[in-house]
PDB file of N, CA, C and O in Angstrom, chain B, residues numbered from 101:
ATOM      1  N   MET B 101      39.633 -32.434  46.264  1.00  0.00           N
ATOM      2  CA  MET B 101      39.815 -33.297  45.118  1.00  0.00           C
ATOM      3  C   MET B 101      38.877 -32.803  44.007  1.00  0.00           C
ATOM      4  O   MET B 101      37.741 -32.409  44.268  1.00  0.00           O
ATOM      5  N   ALA B 102      39.368 -32.833  42.786  1.00  0.00           N
ATOM      6  CA  ALA B 102      38.589 -32.405  41.627  1.00  0.00           C
ATOM      7  C   ALA B 102      38.586 -33.515  40.586  1.00  0.00           C
ATOM      8  O   ALA B 102      39.439 -34.402  40.596  1.00  0.00           O
ATOM      9  N   THR B 103      37.620 -33.447  39.696  1.00  0.00           N
ATOM     10  CA  THR B 103      37.493 -34.460  38.647  1.00  0.00           C
ATOM     11  C   THR B 103      37.577 -33.803  37.281  1.00  0.00           C
ATOM     12  O   THR B 103      36.861 -32.847  36.986  1.00  0.00           O
ATOM     13  N   ILE B 104      38.469 -34.337  36.453  1.00  0.00           N
ATOM     14  CA  ILE B 104      38.567 -33.927  35.051  1.00  0.00           C
ATOM     15  C   ILE B 104      37.901 -35.022  34.233  1.00  0.00           C
ATOM     16  O   ILE B 104      38.213 -36.202  34.390  1.00  0.00           O
ATOM     17  N   VAL B 105      36.981 -34.624  33.358  1.00  0.00           N
ATOM     18  CA  VAL B 105      36.233 -35.580  32.549  1.00  0.00           C
ATOM     19  C   VAL B 105      36.666 -35.462  31.098  1.00  0.00           C
ATOM     20  O   VAL B 105      36.744 -34.364  30.548  1.00  0.00           O
ATOM     21  N   VAL B 106      36.947 -36.606  30.484  1.00  0.00           N
ATOM     22  CA  VAL B 106      37.251 -36.661  29.056  1.00  0.00           C
ATOM     23  C   VAL B 106      36.126 -37.457  28.395  1.00  0.00           C
ATOM     24  O   VAL B 106      35.933 -38.636  28.691  1.00  0.00           O
ATOM     25  N   ASP B 107      35.385 -36.801  27.499  1.00  0.00           N
ATOM     26  CA  ASP B 107      34.340 -37.465  26.732  1.00  0.00           C
ATOM     27  C   ASP B 107      34.876 -37.720  25.333  1.00  0.00           C
ATOM     28  O   ASP B 107      35.347 -36.801  24.664  1.00  0.00           O
ATOM     29  N   VAL B 108      34.803 -38.972  24.893  1.00  0.00           N
ATOM     30  CA  VAL B 108      35.309 -39.374  23.580  1.00  0.00           C
ATOM     31  C   VAL B 108      34.126 -39.863  22.748  1.00  0.00           C
ATOM     32  O   VAL B 108      33.349 -40.708  23.191  1.00  0.00           O
ATOM     33  N   MET B 109      34.001 -39.321  21.540  1.00  0.00           N
ATOM     34  CA  MET B 109      32.915 -39.718  20.635  1.00  0.00           C
ATOM     35  C   MET B 109      33.489 -39.976  19.248  1.00  0.00           C
ATOM     36  O   MET B 109      34.482 -39.372  18.843  1.00  0.00           O
ATOM     37  N   LEU B 110      32.840 -40.887  18.533  1.00  0.00           N
ATOM     38  CA  LEU B 110      33.202 -41.085  17.139  1.00  0.00           C
ATOM     39  C   LEU B 110      32.886 -39.814  16.359  1.00  0.00           C
ATOM     40  O   LEU B 110      31.913 -39.120  16.656  1.00  0.00           O
ATOM     41  N   LYS B 111      33.700 -39.518  15.378  1.00  0.00           N
ATOM     42  CA  LYS B 111      33.409 -38.374  14.509  1.00  0.00           C
ATOM     43  C   LYS B 111      32.080 -38.627  13.808  1.00  0.00           C
ATOM     44  O   LYS B 111      31.731 -39.780  13.556  1.00  0.00           O
ATOM     45  N   PRO B 112      31.327 -37.567  13.487  1.00  0.00           N
ATOM     46  CA  PRO B 112      29.997 -37.743  12.896  1.00  0.00           C
ATOM     47  C   PRO B 112      29.993 -38.574  11.613  1.00  0.00           C
ATOM     48  O   PRO B 112      29.016 -39.270  11.336  1.00  0.00           O
ATOM     49  N   GLU B 113      31.061 -38.514  10.834  1.00  0.00           N
ATOM     50  CA  GLU B 113      31.094 -39.242   9.567  1.00  0.00           C
ATOM     51  C   GLU B 113      31.458 -40.720   9.720  1.00  0.00           C
ATOM     52  O   GLU B 113      31.442 -41.463   8.739  1.00  0.00           O
ATOM     53  N   ILE B 114      31.785 -41.151  10.935  1.00  0.00           N
ATOM     54  CA  ILE B 114      32.161 -42.546  11.190  1.00  0.00           C
ATOM     55  C   ILE B 114      30.917 -43.338  11.602  1.00  0.00           C
ATOM     56  O   ILE B 114      30.176 -42.918  12.491  1.00  0.00           O
ATOM     57  N   LEU B 115      30.695 -44.479  10.957  1.00  0.00           N
ATOM     58  CA  LEU B 115      29.575 -45.348  11.285  1.00  0.00           C
ATOM     59  C   LEU B 115      29.666 -45.801  12.741  1.00  0.00           C
ATOM     60  O   LEU B 115      30.738 -46.173  13.218  1.00  0.00           O
ATOM     61  N   ASP B 116      28.544 -45.766  13.431  1.00  0.00           N
ATOM     62  CA  ASP B 116      28.487 -46.132  14.846  1.00  0.00           C
ATOM     63  C   ASP B 116      27.517 -47.305  15.023  1.00  0.00           C
ATOM     64  O   ASP B 116      26.342 -47.084  15.317  1.00  0.00           O
ATOM     65  N   PRO B 117      27.983 -48.549  14.852  1.00  0.00           N
ATOM     66  CA  PRO B 117      27.077 -49.687  14.947  1.00  0.00           C
ATOM     67  C   PRO B 117      26.427 -49.843  16.326  1.00  0.00           C
ATOM     68  O   PRO B 117      25.275 -50.268  16.414  1.00  0.00           O
ATOM     69  N   GLN B 118      27.139 -49.509  17.390  1.00  0.00           N
ATOM     70  CA  GLN B 118      26.537 -49.621  18.723  1.00  0.00           C
ATOM     71  C   GLN B 118      25.427 -48.588  18.900  1.00  0.00           C
ATOM     72  O   GLN B 118      24.379 -48.890  19.472  1.00  0.00           O
ATOM     73  N   GLY B 119      25.652 -47.389  18.417  1.00  0.00           N
ATOM     74  CA  GLY B 119      24.613 -46.365  18.471  1.00  0.00           C
ATOM     75  C   GLY B 119      23.398 -46.769  17.654  1.00  0.00           C
ATOM     76  O   GLY B 119      22.263 -46.549  18.077  1.00  0.00           O
ATOM     77  N   GLN B 120      23.626 -47.360  16.484  1.00  0.00           N
ATOM     78  CA  GLN B 120      22.521 -47.825  15.648  1.00  0.00           C
ATOM     79  C   GLN B 120      21.746 -48.955  16.328  1.00  0.00           C
ATOM     80  O   GLN B 120      20.520 -49.013  16.226  1.00  0.00           O
ATOM     81  N   ALA B 121      22.447 -49.845  17.015  1.00  0.00           N
ATOM     82  CA  ALA B 121      21.772 -50.928  17.741  1.00  0.00           C
ATOM     83  C   ALA B 121      20.896 -50.369  18.853  1.00  0.00           C
ATOM     84  O   ALA B 121      19.777 -50.841  19.055  1.00  0.00           O
ATOM     85  N   VAL B 122      21.392 -49.369  19.575  1.00  0.00           N
ATOM     86  CA  VAL B 122      20.593 -48.733  20.627  1.00  0.00           C
ATOM     87  C   VAL B 122      19.370 -48.058  20.008  1.00  0.00           C
ATOM     88  O   VAL B 122      18.255 -48.196  20.511  1.00  0.00           O
ATOM     89  N   LEU B 123      19.588 -47.327  18.914  1.00  0.00           N
ATOM     90  CA  LEU B 123      18.484 -46.639  18.246  1.00  0.00           C
ATOM     91  C   LEU B 123      17.409 -47.623  17.792  1.00  0.00           C
ATOM     92  O   LEU B 123      16.220 -47.325  17.904  1.00  0.00           O
ATOM     93  N   ALA B 124      17.803 -48.778  17.286  1.00  0.00           N
ATOM     94  CA  ALA B 124      16.848 -49.786  16.831  1.00  0.00           C
ATOM     95  C   ALA B 124      16.129 -50.449  18.009  1.00  0.00           C
ATOM     96  O   ALA B 124      14.961 -50.817  17.883  1.00  0.00           O
ATOM     97  N   ALA B 125      16.806 -50.606  19.148  1.00  0.00           N
ATOM     98  CA  ALA B 125      16.212 -51.283  20.298  1.00  0.00           C
ATOM     99  C   ALA B 125      15.226 -50.405  21.062  1.00  0.00           C
ATOM    100  O   ALA B 125      14.270 -50.919  21.642  1.00  0.00           O
ATOM    101  N   LEU B 126      15.438 -49.107  21.071  1.00  0.00           N
ATOM    102  CA  LEU B 126      14.571 -48.225  21.860  1.00  0.00           C
ATOM    103  C   LEU B 126      13.091 -48.374  21.514  1.00  0.00           C
ATOM    104  O   LEU B 126      12.288 -48.559  22.428  1.00  0.00           O
ATOM    105  N   PRO B 127      12.685 -48.304  20.234  1.00  0.00           N
ATOM    106  CA  PRO B 127      11.249 -48.449  19.941  1.00  0.00           C
ATOM    107  C   PRO B 127      10.700 -49.836  20.293  1.00  0.00           C
ATOM    108  O   PRO B 127       9.537 -49.970  20.672  1.00  0.00           O
ATOM    109  N   ARG B 128      11.533 -50.847  20.165  1.00  0.00           N
ATOM    110  CA  ARG B 128      11.083 -52.199  20.538  1.00  0.00           C
ATOM    111  C   ARG B 128      10.775 -52.288  22.028  1.00  0.00           C
ATOM    112  O   ARG B 128       9.976 -53.121  22.458  1.00  0.00           O
ATOM    113  N   LEU B 129      11.415 -51.423  22.810  1.00  0.00           N
ATOM    114  CA  LEU B 129      11.184 -51.400  24.258  1.00  0.00           C
ATOM    115  C   LEU B 129      10.144 -50.360  24.661  1.00  0.00           C
ATOM    116  O   LEU B 129       9.897 -50.142  25.847  1.00  0.00           O
ATOM    117  N   GLY B 130       9.535 -49.719  23.656  1.00  0.00           N
ATOM    118  CA  GLY B 130       8.472 -48.759  23.942  1.00  0.00           C
ATOM    119  C   GLY B 130       8.919 -47.315  24.047  1.00  0.00           C
ATOM    120  O   GLY B 130       8.110 -46.452  24.387  1.00  0.00           O
ATOM    121  N   PHE B 131      10.179 -47.024  23.767  1.00  0.00           N
ATOM    122  CA  PHE B 131      10.686 -45.653  23.833  1.00  0.00           C
ATOM    123  C   PHE B 131      10.681 -45.055  22.433  1.00  0.00           C
ATOM    124  O   PHE B 131      11.305 -45.599  21.522  1.00  0.00           O
ATOM    125  N   THR B 132       9.985 -43.945  22.257  1.00  0.00           N
ATOM    126  CA  THR B 132       9.832 -43.373  20.917  1.00  0.00           C
ATOM    127  C   THR B 132      10.431 -41.981  20.792  1.00  0.00           C
ATOM    128  O   THR B 132      10.158 -41.285  19.814  1.00  0.00           O
ATOM    129  N   PHE B 133      11.229 -41.563  21.744  1.00  0.00           N
ATOM    130  CA  PHE B 133      11.754 -40.199  21.770  1.00  0.00           C
ATOM    131  C   PHE B 133      12.978 -39.975  20.889  1.00  0.00           C
ATOM    132  O   PHE B 133      13.262 -38.828  20.542  1.00  0.00           O
ATOM    133  N   ALA B 134      13.706 -41.005  20.518  1.00  0.00           N
ATOM    134  CA  ALA B 134      15.034 -40.838  19.910  1.00  0.00           C
ATOM    135  C   ALA B 134      14.966 -40.679  18.394  1.00  0.00           C
ATOM    136  O   ALA B 134      14.281 -41.436  17.706  1.00  0.00           O
ATOM    137  N   LYS B 135      15.679 -39.696  17.895  1.00  0.00           N
ATOM    138  CA  LYS B 135      15.868 -39.499  16.456  1.00  0.00           C
ATOM    139  C   LYS B 135      17.197 -40.103  15.999  1.00  0.00           C
ATOM    140  O   LYS B 135      17.325 -40.539  14.855  1.00  0.00           O
ATOM    141  N   SER B 136      18.182 -40.127  16.895  1.00  0.00           N
ATOM    142  CA  SER B 136      19.480 -40.736  16.605  1.00  0.00           C
ATOM    143  C   SER B 136      20.143 -41.090  17.929  1.00  0.00           C
ATOM    144  O   SER B 136      19.732 -40.616  18.988  1.00  0.00           O
ATOM    145  N   ALA B 137      21.172 -41.929  17.858  1.00  0.00           N
ATOM    146  CA  ALA B 137      21.923 -42.318  19.052  1.00  0.00           C
ATOM    147  C   ALA B 137      23.370 -42.562  18.655  1.00  0.00           C
ATOM    148  O   ALA B 137      23.647 -43.176  17.624  1.00  0.00           O
ATOM    149  N   ARG B 138      24.283 -42.080  19.475  1.00  0.00           N
ATOM    150  CA  ARG B 138      25.710 -42.301  19.279  1.00  0.00           C
ATOM    151  C   ARG B 138      26.272 -42.836  20.588  1.00  0.00           C
ATOM    152  O   ARG B 138      25.853 -42.413  21.665  1.00  0.00           O
ATOM    153  N   GLN B 139      27.201 -43.748  20.500  1.00  0.00           N
ATOM    154  CA  GLN B 139      27.824 -44.337  21.673  1.00  0.00           C
ATOM    155  C   GLN B 139      29.211 -43.732  21.826  1.00  0.00           C
ATOM    156  O   GLN B 139      29.906 -43.510  20.835  1.00  0.00           O
ATOM    157  N   GLY B 140      29.616 -43.466  23.062  1.00  0.00           N
ATOM    158  CA  GLY B 140      30.931 -42.898  23.305  1.00  0.00           C
ATOM    159  C   GLY B 140      31.557 -43.464  24.564  1.00  0.00           C
ATOM    160  O   GLY B 140      31.072 -44.441  25.135  1.00  0.00           O
ATOM    161  N   LYS B 141      32.647 -42.830  24.988  1.00  0.00           N
ATOM    162  CA  LYS B 141      33.369 -43.236  26.193  1.00  0.00           C
ATOM    163  C   LYS B 141      33.524 -42.022  27.092  1.00  0.00           C
ATOM    164  O   LYS B 141      33.637 -40.892  26.616  1.00  0.00           O
ATOM    165  N   ARG B 142      33.528 -42.263  28.392  1.00  0.00           N
ATOM    166  CA  ARG B 142      33.743 -41.197  29.374  1.00  0.00           C
ATOM    167  C   ARG B 142      34.830 -41.662  30.331  1.00  0.00           C
ATOM    168  O   ARG B 142      34.769 -42.764  30.877  1.00  0.00           O
ATOM    169  N   PHE B 143      35.821 -40.809  30.524  1.00  0.00           N
ATOM    170  CA  PHE B 143      36.895 -41.079  31.475  1.00  0.00           C
ATOM    171  C   PHE B 143      36.828 -40.029  32.569  1.00  0.00           C
ATOM    172  O   PHE B 143      36.730 -38.838  32.275  1.00  0.00           O
ATOM    173  N   GLU B 144      36.880 -40.449  33.821  1.00  0.00           N
ATOM    174  CA  GLU B 144      36.913 -39.534  34.961  1.00  0.00           C
ATOM    175  C   GLU B 144      38.274 -39.655  35.627  1.00  0.00           C
ATOM    176  O   GLU B 144      38.674 -40.738  36.054  1.00  0.00           O
ATOM    177  N   ILE B 145      38.974 -38.547  35.711  1.00  0.00           N
ATOM    178  CA  ILE B 145      40.321 -38.525  36.270  1.00  0.00           C
ATOM    179  C   ILE B 145      40.312 -37.604  37.484  1.00  0.00           C
ATOM    180  O   ILE B 145      40.074 -36.403  37.356  1.00  0.00           O
ATOM    181  N   GLU B 146      40.569 -38.160  38.649  1.00  0.00           N
ATOM    182  CA  GLU B 146      40.578 -37.371  39.874  1.00  0.00           C
ATOM    183  C   GLU B 146      41.981 -36.841  40.133  1.00  0.00           C
ATOM    184  O   GLU B 146      42.970 -37.551  39.955  1.00  0.00           O
ATOM    185  N   VAL B 147      42.052 -35.578  40.557  1.00  0.00           N
ATOM    186  CA  VAL B 147      43.322 -34.943  40.900  1.00  0.00           C
ATOM    187  C   VAL B 147      43.177 -34.293  42.270  1.00  0.00           C
ATOM    188  O   VAL B 147      42.080 -33.913  42.680  1.00  0.00           O
ATOM    189  N   ASP B 148      44.297 -34.172  42.967  1.00  0.00           N
ATOM    190  CA  ASP B 148      44.286 -33.493  44.258  1.00  0.00           C
ATOM    191  C   ASP B 148      44.218 -31.990  44.052  1.00  0.00           C
ATOM    192  O   ASP B 148      44.853 -31.446  43.149  1.00  0.00           O
ATOM    193  N   GLY B 149      43.450 -31.329  44.892  1.00  0.00           N
ATOM    194  CA  GLY B 149      43.369 -29.875  44.850  1.00  0.00           C
ATOM    195  C   GLY B 149      42.624 -29.368  43.634  1.00  0.00           C
ATOM    196  O   GLY B 149      42.041 -30.147  42.880  1.00  0.00           O
ATOM    197  N   PRO B 150      42.647 -28.055  43.447  1.00  0.00           N
ATOM    198  CA  PRO B 150      41.972 -27.471  42.294  1.00  0.00           C
ATOM    199  C   PRO B 150      42.708 -27.816  40.999  1.00  0.00           C
ATOM    200  O   PRO B 150      43.921 -28.026  40.999  1.00  0.00           O
ATOM    201  N   VAL B 151      41.962 -27.870  39.906  1.00  0.00           N
ATOM    202  CA  VAL B 151      42.543 -28.213  38.610  1.00  0.00           C
ATOM    203  C   VAL B 151      43.287 -27.005  38.052  1.00  0.00           C
ATOM    204  O   VAL B 151      42.784 -25.881  38.070  1.00  0.00           O
ATOM    205  N   THR B 152      44.499 -27.261  37.554  1.00  0.00           N
ATOM    206  CA  THR B 152      45.300 -26.193  36.961  1.00  0.00           C
ATOM    207  C   THR B 152      45.274 -26.305  35.435  1.00  0.00           C
ATOM    208  O   THR B 152      44.913 -27.344  34.882  1.00  0.00           O
ATOM    209  N   GLN B 153      45.657 -25.234  34.779  1.00  0.00           N
ATOM    210  CA  GLN B 153      45.746 -25.256  33.320  1.00  0.00           C
ATOM    211  C   GLN B 153      46.781 -26.274  32.858  1.00  0.00           C
ATOM    212  O   GLN B 153      46.608 -26.903  31.814  1.00  0.00           O
ATOM    213  N   ALA B 154      47.854 -26.442  33.625  1.00  0.00           N
ATOM    214  CA  ALA B 154      48.879 -27.429  33.267  1.00  0.00           C
ATOM    215  C   ALA B 154      48.308 -28.841  33.313  1.00  0.00           C
ATOM    216  O   ALA B 154      48.613 -29.662  32.448  1.00  0.00           O
ATOM    217  N   GLN B 155      47.478 -29.129  34.319  1.00  0.00           N
ATOM    218  CA  GLN B 155      46.856 -30.450  34.396  1.00  0.00           C
ATOM    219  C   GLN B 155      45.895 -30.675  33.231  1.00  0.00           C
ATOM    220  O   GLN B 155      45.861 -31.761  32.652  1.00  0.00           O
ATOM    221  N   LEU B 156      45.118 -29.655  32.890  1.00  0.00           N
ATOM    222  CA  LEU B 156      44.208 -29.781  31.749  1.00  0.00           C
ATOM    223  C   LEU B 156      44.975 -30.035  30.461  1.00  0.00           C
ATOM    224  O   LEU B 156      44.543 -30.824  29.620  1.00  0.00           O
ATOM    225  N   ALA B 157      46.109 -29.368  30.306  1.00  0.00           N
ATOM    226  CA  ALA B 157      46.938 -29.581  29.113  1.00  0.00           C
ATOM    227  C   ALA B 157      47.486 -31.005  29.095  1.00  0.00           C
ATOM    228  O   ALA B 157      47.531 -31.643  28.043  1.00  0.00           O
ATOM    229  N   GLU B 158      47.902 -31.500  30.258  1.00  0.00           N
ATOM    230  CA  GLU B 158      48.412 -32.877  30.331  1.00  0.00           C
ATOM    231  C   GLU B 158      47.325 -33.897  30.008  1.00  0.00           C
ATOM    232  O   GLU B 158      47.571 -34.869  29.293  1.00  0.00           O
ATOM    233  N   VAL B 159      46.128 -33.674  30.535  1.00  0.00           N
ATOM    234  CA  VAL B 159      45.022 -34.585  30.263  1.00  0.00           C
ATOM    235  C   VAL B 159      44.653 -34.540  28.787  1.00  0.00           C
ATOM    236  O   VAL B 159      44.349 -35.575  28.194  1.00  0.00           O
ATOM    237  N   SER B 160      44.677 -33.365  28.195  1.00  0.00           N
ATOM    238  CA  SER B 160      44.398 -33.249  26.752  1.00  0.00           C
ATOM    239  C   SER B 160      45.420 -34.029  25.942  1.00  0.00           C
ATOM    240  O   SER B 160      45.067 -34.703  24.974  1.00  0.00           O
ATOM    241  N   LYS B 161      46.669 -33.941  26.328  1.00  0.00           N
ATOM    242  CA  LYS B 161      47.720 -34.698  25.638  1.00  0.00           C
ATOM    243  C   LYS B 161      47.504 -36.198  25.819  1.00  0.00           C
ATOM    244  O   LYS B 161      47.669 -36.966  24.871  1.00  0.00           O
ATOM    245  N   ALA B 162      47.139 -36.616  27.019  1.00  0.00           N
ATOM    246  CA  ALA B 162      46.849 -38.035  27.262  1.00  0.00           C
ATOM    247  C   ALA B 162      45.657 -38.494  26.443  1.00  0.00           C
ATOM    248  O   ALA B 162      45.660 -39.605  25.914  1.00  0.00           O
ATOM    249  N   ALA B 163      44.642 -37.656  26.330  1.00  0.00           N
ATOM    250  CA  ALA B 163      43.471 -38.006  25.531  1.00  0.00           C
ATOM    251  C   ALA B 163      43.849 -38.156  24.069  1.00  0.00           C
ATOM    252  O   ALA B 163      43.375 -39.065  23.387  1.00  0.00           O
ATOM    253  N   GLU B 164      44.693 -37.274  23.595  1.00  0.00           N
ATOM    254  CA  GLU B 164      45.117 -37.300  22.191  1.00  0.00           C
ATOM    255  C   GLU B 164      45.971 -38.527  21.862  1.00  0.00           C
ATOM    256  O   GLU B 164      45.907 -39.054  20.751  1.00  0.00           O
ATOM    257  N   THR B 165      46.773 -38.980  22.835  1.00  0.00           N
ATOM    258  CA  THR B 165      47.705 -40.074  22.551  1.00  0.00           C
ATOM    259  C   THR B 165      47.243 -41.438  23.057  1.00  0.00           C
ATOM    260  O   THR B 165      47.706 -42.463  22.556  1.00  0.00           O
ATOM    261  N   LEU B 166      46.335 -41.475  24.043  1.00  0.00           N
ATOM    262  CA  LEU B 166      45.958 -42.750  24.651  1.00  0.00           C
ATOM    263  C   LEU B 166      44.452 -42.995  24.682  1.00  0.00           C
ATOM    264  O   LEU B 166      43.995 -44.076  24.308  1.00  0.00           O
ATOM    265  N   LEU B 167      43.685 -42.019  25.116  1.00  0.00           N
ATOM    266  CA  LEU B 167      42.261 -42.236  25.363  1.00  0.00           C
ATOM    267  C   LEU B 167      41.408 -42.207  24.112  1.00  0.00           C
ATOM    268  O   LEU B 167      40.363 -42.856  24.062  1.00  0.00           O
ATOM    269  N   ALA B 168      41.837 -41.461  23.096  1.00  0.00           N
ATOM    270  CA  ALA B 168      41.053 -41.334  21.861  1.00  0.00           C
ATOM    271  C   ALA B 168      41.930 -41.650  20.662  1.00  0.00           C
ATOM    272  O   ALA B 168      43.147 -41.468  20.691  1.00  0.00           O
ATOM    273  N   ASN B 169      41.284 -42.124  19.609  1.00  0.00           N
ATOM    274  CA  ASN B 169      41.956 -42.316  18.324  1.00  0.00           C
ATOM    275  C   ASN B 169      41.596 -41.106  17.467  1.00  0.00           C
ATOM    276  O   ASN B 169      40.488 -41.044  16.934  1.00  0.00           O
ATOM    277  N   PRO B 170      42.506 -40.141  17.322  1.00  0.00           N
ATOM    278  CA  PRO B 170      42.163 -38.889  16.643  1.00  0.00           C
ATOM    279  C   PRO B 170      41.785 -39.057  15.175  1.00  0.00           C
ATOM    280  O   PRO B 170      41.241 -38.128  14.577  1.00  0.00           O
ATOM    281  N   VAL B 171      42.053 -40.197  14.589  1.00  0.00           N
ATOM    282  CA  VAL B 171      41.666 -40.434  13.201  1.00  0.00           C
ATOM    283  C   VAL B 171      40.148 -40.582  13.096  1.00  0.00           C
ATOM    284  O   VAL B 171      39.543 -40.103  12.137  1.00  0.00           O
ATOM    285  N   ILE B 172      39.528 -41.247  14.081  1.00  0.00           N
ATOM    286  CA  ILE B 172      38.093 -41.511  13.988  1.00  0.00           C
ATOM    287  C   ILE B 172      37.284 -40.941  15.153  1.00  0.00           C
ATOM    288  O   ILE B 172      36.055 -41.014  15.134  1.00  0.00           O
ATOM    289  N   GLU B 173      37.948 -40.374  16.172  1.00  0.00           N
ATOM    290  CA  GLU B 173      37.237 -39.892  17.354  1.00  0.00           C
ATOM    291  C   GLU B 173      37.605 -38.443  17.664  1.00  0.00           C
ATOM    292  O   GLU B 173      38.684 -37.960  17.319  1.00  0.00           O
ATOM    293  N   THR B 174      36.672 -37.775  18.322  1.00  0.00           N
ATOM    294  CA  THR B 174      36.926 -36.452  18.880  1.00  0.00           C
ATOM    295  C   THR B 174      36.818 -36.573  20.395  1.00  0.00           C
ATOM    296  O   THR B 174      36.246 -37.536  20.906  1.00  0.00           O
ATOM    297  N   PHE B 175      37.370 -35.594  21.112  1.00  0.00           N
ATOM    298  CA  PHE B 175      37.256 -35.628  22.563  1.00  0.00           C
ATOM    299  C   PHE B 175      37.121 -34.219  23.109  1.00  0.00           C
ATOM    300  O   PHE B 175      37.553 -33.250  22.485  1.00  0.00           O
ATOM    301  N   THR B 176      36.517 -34.121  24.281  1.00  0.00           N
ATOM    302  CA  THR B 176      36.441 -32.877  25.024  1.00  0.00           C
ATOM    303  C   THR B 176      36.977 -33.133  26.425  1.00  0.00           C
ATOM    304  O   THR B 176      36.806 -34.219  26.979  1.00  0.00           O
ATOM    305  N   VAL B 177      37.614 -32.142  26.979  1.00  0.00           N
ATOM    306  CA  VAL B 177      38.144 -32.208  28.341  1.00  0.00           C
ATOM    307  C   VAL B 177      37.485 -31.098  29.129  1.00  0.00           C
ATOM    308  O   VAL B 177      37.454 -29.946  28.697  1.00  0.00           O
ATOM    309  N   ARG B 178      36.957 -31.452  30.289  1.00  0.00           N
ATOM    310  CA  ARG B 178      36.296 -30.444  31.123  1.00  0.00           C
ATOM    311  C   ARG B 178      36.446 -30.809  32.585  1.00  0.00           C
ATOM    312  O   ARG B 178      36.732 -31.956  32.930  1.00  0.00           O
ATOM    313  N   VAL B 179      36.254 -29.834  33.424  1.00  0.00           N
ATOM    314  CA  VAL B 179      36.302 -30.039  34.866  1.00  0.00           C
ATOM    315  C   VAL B 179      34.860 -30.234  35.347  1.00  0.00           C
ATOM    316  O   VAL B 179      33.978 -29.440  35.021  1.00  0.00           O
ATOM    317  N   GLU B 180      34.634 -31.276  36.109  1.00  0.00           N
ATOM    318  CA  GLU B 180      33.317 -31.523  36.656  1.00  0.00           C
ATOM    319  C   GLU B 180      33.280 -31.057  38.101  1.00  0.00           C
ATOM    320  O   GLU B 180      34.117 -31.436  38.921  1.00  0.00           O
ATOM    321  N   GLU B 181      32.322 -30.253  38.380  1.00  0.00           N
ATOM    322  CA  GLU B 181      32.174 -29.698  39.751  1.00  0.00           C
ATOM    323  C   GLU B 181      31.489 -30.689  40.657  1.00  0.00           C
ATOM    324  O   GLU B 181      31.278 -30.405  41.836  1.00  0.00           O
TER     325      GLU B 181
END
């Protein structure tokens, strides 16, 4: 069994209120390492056997039409070992 991961993030020019809330909360909790924070989504899709190029293409199409809003989000598709 293999896992295909789709990471979805807001485009850099899109305001990210959840990321800003995290960034503001970190110093209040004593964490001073962060310069910025962005919030995103991660989808893990398990498939039987090794991942094929056809499966990656199908997952990319699903990400484009269902998992991400291409107007305001970008996505990456990768195989997780």
